[in-house]
C-alpha positions as CSV (number, residue, x, y, z in Angstrom):
1,X,135.9,93.3,100.9
2,X,136.5,96.6,99.1
3,X,135.3,98.6,102.3
4,X,137.5,97.1,104.6
5,X,139.7,99.4,106.5
6,X,143.1,99.0,107.6
7,X,141.9,98.2,111.2
8,X,139.2,96.0,110.1
9,X,142.1,94.0,107.8
10,X,144.4,93.5,110.6
11,X,141.7,92.6,113.1
12,X,140.6,90.1,110.7
13,X,144.3,88.7,109.9
14,X,144.8,88.3,113.8
15,X,141.7,86.4,114.4
16,X,142.6,84.2,111.6
17,X,145.9,83.0,113.1
18,X,144.3,83.1,116.8
19,X,141.6,80.5,115.5
20,X,144.0,78.3,113.3
21,X,143.9,74.6,114.2
22,X,147.2,73.7,112.2
23,X,149.4,76.2,110.7
24,X,152.6,76.0,109.0
25,X,154.9,78.1,106.6
26,X,158.5,78.8,105.0
27,X,159.6,82.2,104.7
28,X,162.6,84.5,104.5
29,X,163.9,87.8,105.9
30,X,166.4,89.2,103.6
31,X,168.1,92.4,105.2
32,X,170.1,94.9,103.1
33,X,172.4,97.5,104.4
34,X,173.4,100.0,101.9
35,X,176.7,101.6,102.6
36,X,178.5,104.2,100.3
37,X,181.1,102.1,98.7
38,X,179.1,98.5,99.1
39,X,176.1,96.8,100.2
40,X,176.0,94.0,103.0
41,X,173.2,91.4,102.7
42,X,172.1,89.2,105.6
43,X,169.5,86.4,104.7
44,X,167.3,84.7,107.6
45,X,165.4,81.8,106.1
46,X,162.9,80.3,108.6
47,X,160.0,77.9,109.4
48,X,157.4,77.3,111.5
49,X,154.9,74.5,112.4
50,X,151.8,74.4,114.8
51,X,148.9,72.4,116.0
52,X,146.7,73.7,118.5
53,X,146.9,73.6,121.3
54,X,150.6,73.1,122.3
55,X,152.3,71.6,119.4
56,X,154.9,74.3,118.2
57,X,158.2,74.5,116.3
58,X,159.9,77.5,114.9
59,X,163.5,77.8,113.3
60,X,165.4,80.5,111.8
61,X,169.0,80.3,110.2
62,X,171.3,83.2,110.1
63,X,173.2,83.2,107.0
64,X,175.7,85.9,106.3
65,X,178.9,86.1,104.0
66,X,182.1,85.4,105.4
67,X,180.3,84.1,108.8
68,X,179.4,80.8,109.8
69,X,175.7,80.1,110.0
70,X,173.7,80.1,113.4
71,X,170.8,78.1,114.0
72,X,167.9,79.2,116.3
73,X,164.9,76.6,117.6
74,X,161.7,77.0,119.6
75,X,159.9,73.9,120.6
76,X,156.9,72.7,122.6
77,X,155.2,69.7,122.8
78,X,152.7,70.0,125.8
79,X,154.7,70.6,128.8
80,X,157.9,69.8,126.8
81,X,159.5,73.0,126.2
82,X,163.1,73.6,124.4
83,X,165.2,75.9,123.0
84,X,168.6,75.6,121.1
85,X,170.8,78.9,119.5
86,X,174.1,78.1,118.6
87,X,175.3,81.3,119.7
88,X,174.1,80.8,123.3
89,X,173.9,77.5,125.0
90,X,172.0,79.1,127.7
91,X,168.8,79.2,126.0
92,X,168.8,75.7,126.7
93,X,167.5,76.6,130.1
94,X,164.2,78.4,128.9
95,X,161.3,77.1,130.6
96,X,158.4,78.7,128.3
97,X,157.6,78.9,124.6
98,X,156.8,82.9,125.1
99,X,160.5,83.3,126.6
100,X,162.1,81.3,123.8
101,X,160.2,83.5,121.0
102,X,161.2,86.6,122.8
103,X,164.7,85.8,123.1
104,X,164.6,85.4,119.1
105,X,162.3,88.1,118.3
106,X,165.2,90.7,117.1
107,X,167.9,88.4,116.0
108,X,165.5,86.5,113.8
109,X,164.5,90.0,112.0
110,X,161.2,89.7,113.7
111,X,159.8,86.5,112.4
112,X,160.3,84.9,115.7
113,X,157.9,87.3,117.1
114,X,155.2,88.3,114.2
115,X,153.2,84.8,113.1
116,X,154.0,83.1,116.5
117,X,152.7,86.1,118.4
118,X,149.1,85.7,116.3
119,X,149.2,81.9,117.0
120,X,149.8,82.2,120.6
121,X,148.8,85.1,121.8
122,X,148.3,84.0,125.5
123,X,152.0,82.7,125.5
124,X,153.7,85.6,123.6
125,X,155.6,88.1,125.7
126,X,154.4,91.0,123.0
127,X,151.0,92.5,123.1
128,X,151.0,93.2,119.3
129,X,152.6,90.9,116.5
130,X,153.5,94.1,114.6
131,X,154.0,97.4,115.9
132,X,151.5,100.3,114.1
133,X,151.0,103.8,115.1
134,X,148.5,105.0,112.4
135,X,148.1,102.1,109.7
136,X,146.3,102.8,106.4
137,X,145.1,100.9,103.6
138,X,146.7,101.9,100.4
139,X,146.2,100.5,96.7
140,X,145.7,96.7,96.6
141,X,148.9,94.8,94.6
142,X,149.1,91.1,93.4
143,X,152.1,89.5,95.2
144,X,153.3,86.3,93.8
145,X,150.1,86.0,91.9
146,X,148.3,86.6,95.2
147,X,145.8,89.4,95.4
148,X,146.7,91.4,98.6
149,X,145.4,94.1,100.6
150,X,148.6,96.9,101.2
151,X,148.9,98.3,104.4
152,X,151.2,101.3,105.2
153,X,151.9,103.0,108.3
154,X,153.1,106.8,107.4
155,X,153.8,107.8,110.7
156,X,156.3,104.8,111.6
157,X,160.0,105.5,111.6
158,X,160.5,102.4,109.4
159,X,158.3,103.1,106.4
160,X,156.3,100.3,107.1
161,X,154.4,98.2,104.4
162,X,152.0,94.9,105.0
163,X,150.8,92.9,102.3
164,X,148.0,90.4,103.5
165,X,146.1,87.9,101.5
166,X,142.8,89.1,100.5
167,X,141.4,85.7,100.3
168,X,142.9,84.1,103.7
169,X,143.8,87.2,105.3
170,X,147.2,85.2,105.9
171,X,150.5,87.9,105.9
172,X,152.2,87.4,102.7
173,X,155.0,90.1,103.0
174,X,156.4,92.9,105.0
175,X,158.9,95.6,104.3
176,X,160.7,98.3,106.1
177,X,163.3,101.0,105.3
178,X,165.3,103.0,107.6
179,X,167.8,105.8,106.5
180,X,170.7,106.4,108.8
181,X,173.4,108.9,108.8
182,X,175.9,106.8,106.6
183,X,173.8,103.9,105.5
184,X,170.4,102.5,104.8
185,X,168.5,99.5,106.1
186,X,165.9,97.6,103.9
187,X,164.2,94.8,105.2
188,X,161.7,92.2,103.1
189,X,160.1,89.3,105.1
190,X,158.2,87.1,102.8
191,X,155.8,84.3,103.7
192,X,154.4,80.9,102.1
193,X,151.9,79.9,104.8
194,X,149.6,76.8,104.7
195,X,146.4,77.5,107.1
196,X,144.9,74.4,108.8
197,X,146.8,72.0,106.4
198,X,148.7,68.7,107.3
199,X,151.5,69.3,109.9
200,X,153.4,66.2,110.2
201,X,155.3,64.9,112.8
202,X,158.8,65.5,111.1
203,X,157.7,69.0,110.9
204,X,157.4,69.3,114.4
205,X,160.6,67.3,115.8
206,X,163.0,69.4,117.7
207,X,165.8,68.3,115.8
208,X,168.6,70.4,117.1
209,X,171.9,70.3,115.4
210,X,174.4,67.7,117.0
């Protein structure tokens, strides 16, 4: 394992998700935009539930100070595909799970793209779950008690860093940082993933808000 390159690790990670029989997670995208006079924080908690070949549910919420929380849901049960978004009733007309997840890819802080693309590579609208230009393995690190490979991309404008579980090859954390003219944006995505565990019917219910 110590001899694995960044490309080796990323390839192994994608295979683990592509071969998963079941998967579920809870996670959080935390975006902090730093202005000279203040910081602005947005939290985007999300959940994923999946049973191969075609049971899938993804949900994220957008929680922002002084703004009403919005919810996005993408759902599939065989040929039954549904989507819900508080801010756009038009998503209810979506007819493929790939289209639903592509709609939420940006607004979810990337969480609708990354793991779902690895679980459903044929259905996804994206060729790659994470855009990497020249990934490089750096010093390993323990995240929440879990020994992880740490991969950086020195040629990425976002200062991208990934942490991947050494034992399971599941993604544990993503960090990006961008420096703008009058602000800095810092995004941290954390995952609590379960591979090939029990995924209940309740976890897979569409359950759109009334």
